[in-house]
C-alpha positions as CSV (number, residue, x, y, z in Angstrom):
1,M,-17.1,-26.5,21.1
2,L,-16.8,-24.2,18.3
3,V,-14.0,-25.1,15.5
4,V,-13.0,-22.7,12.4
5,E,-12.2,-24.3,9.3
6,N,-9.5,-23.2,7.4
7,K,-8.1,-21.1,10.4
8,I,-5.7,-18.7,9.7
9,H,-2.2,-19.2,11.4
10,P,-1.6,-16.6,13.8
11,A,1.6,-15.5,12.1
12,K,-0.3,-14.9,9.3
13,L,-3.1,-12.8,10.9
14,E,-0.3,-10.8,12.6
15,R,1.4,-9.7,9.5
16,I,-2.1,-9.0,7.7
17,A,-3.0,-6.8,10.9
18,D,0.4,-5.2,10.6
19,I,0.0,-4.4,6.7
20,L,-3.3,-3.2,7.8
21,R,-2.2,-0.8,10.7
22,V,0.8,0.7,7.9
23,I,-1.9,1.6,5.0
24,A,-4.5,2.8,7.4
25,H,-3.6,6.2,6.5
26,P,-5.3,8.5,3.8
27,V,-2.0,9.6,2.2
28,R,-1.0,5.9,2.0
29,L,-4.1,4.9,0.6
30,E,-3.6,7.3,-2.0
31,I,-0.6,6.4,-2.9
32,L,-1.4,2.5,-3.4
33,E,-4.5,3.9,-5.3
34,L,-1.8,5.5,-7.4
35,L,0.3,2.3,-7.8
36,K,-2.9,0.1,-8.4
37,E,-3.8,2.3,-11.4
38,Y,-0.2,2.7,-12.9
39,G,1.8,0.0,-11.8
40,E,5.1,1.8,-10.8
41,L,5.6,5.1,-10.7
42,S,8.6,7.6,-9.3
43,V,8.5,9.5,-6.4
44,A,8.1,12.7,-8.4
45,K,5.4,11.4,-10.6
46,M,3.4,10.8,-7.1
47,Q,4.4,14.0,-5.9
48,E,2.8,15.6,-9.0
49,A,-0.4,13.6,-9.0
50,L,-0.9,14.0,-5.0
51,A,0.2,17.2,-4.7
52,R,2.3,16.8,-1.9
53,E,5.9,17.9,-0.7
54,Q,8.3,15.2,-1.7
55,A,9.8,14.5,1.6
56,Q,6.2,13.6,3.2
57,I,5.7,11.3,0.5
58,S,9.1,9.8,0.8
59,Q,8.3,9.1,4.1
60,H,5.4,7.4,3.4
61,L,6.9,5.1,0.9
62,I,9.7,4.0,3.3
63,K,7.1,2.8,5.8
64,M,5.6,0.8,3.4
65,K,8.7,-0.5,1.8
66,D,10.1,-1.3,5.5
67,K,7.0,-3.6,6.0
68,R,7.1,-5.2,2.1
69,I,4.3,-3.5,0.9
70,L,6.0,-2.0,-1.8
71,A,9.1,-3.0,-3.7
72,S,11.3,-0.4,-5.5
73,R,13.9,-0.1,-8.3
74,R,16.3,2.3,-9.1
75,D,16.7,3.8,-12.7
76,G,19.8,6.1,-12.4
77,R,18.5,8.9,-9.9
78,R,15.2,7.8,-9.9
79,I,13.5,5.2,-7.6
80,Y,10.1,3.7,-9.0
81,Y,7.9,1.9,-6.6
82,R,5.6,-0.6,-7.2
83,I,3.0,-2.8,-4.9
84,A,4.8,-5.8,-4.0
85,I,1.7,-7.8,-2.4
86,P,-0.7,-8.6,-5.5
87,E,-3.5,-9.3,-2.9
88,L,-3.4,-5.8,-2.0
89,L,-5.1,-4.7,-5.1
90,E,-8.3,-6.6,-4.1
91,V,-8.5,-4.6,-0.6
92,L,-8.1,-1.8,-2.5
93,R,-11.2,-3.1,-5.2
94,C,-12.9,-3.7,-2.0
95,M,-12.7,-0.1,-0.4
96,Q,-14.1,1.2,-3.9
97,R,-16.8,-1.1,-3.8
98,C,-17.6,0.0,-0.2
99,N,-20.9,2.1,0.5
100,I,-19.2,4.5,2.9
101,E,-20.5,8.1,3.5
102,Y,-18.4,10.7,3.7
């Protein structure tokens, strides 16, 4: 019988799969890259950096915040977002190192 040592709990695997499903979108990955680089950004700064509509960016931010991938804080009228799961930075670094042709 095969036994996996240090087996990941099924509930944790479900959470990981959920996170991967949500971030598996080019715009969301771009947002995560920006946040990896700058730590925390307002929607306006992301809009400027990504050259995308504010509504589109906001929709992606809401989906990631709903899944607790991002955290936010309000400062007056601006909302600032940051990555809430520090381990996600490792996933992003791994993606940068991957030798994937495009």
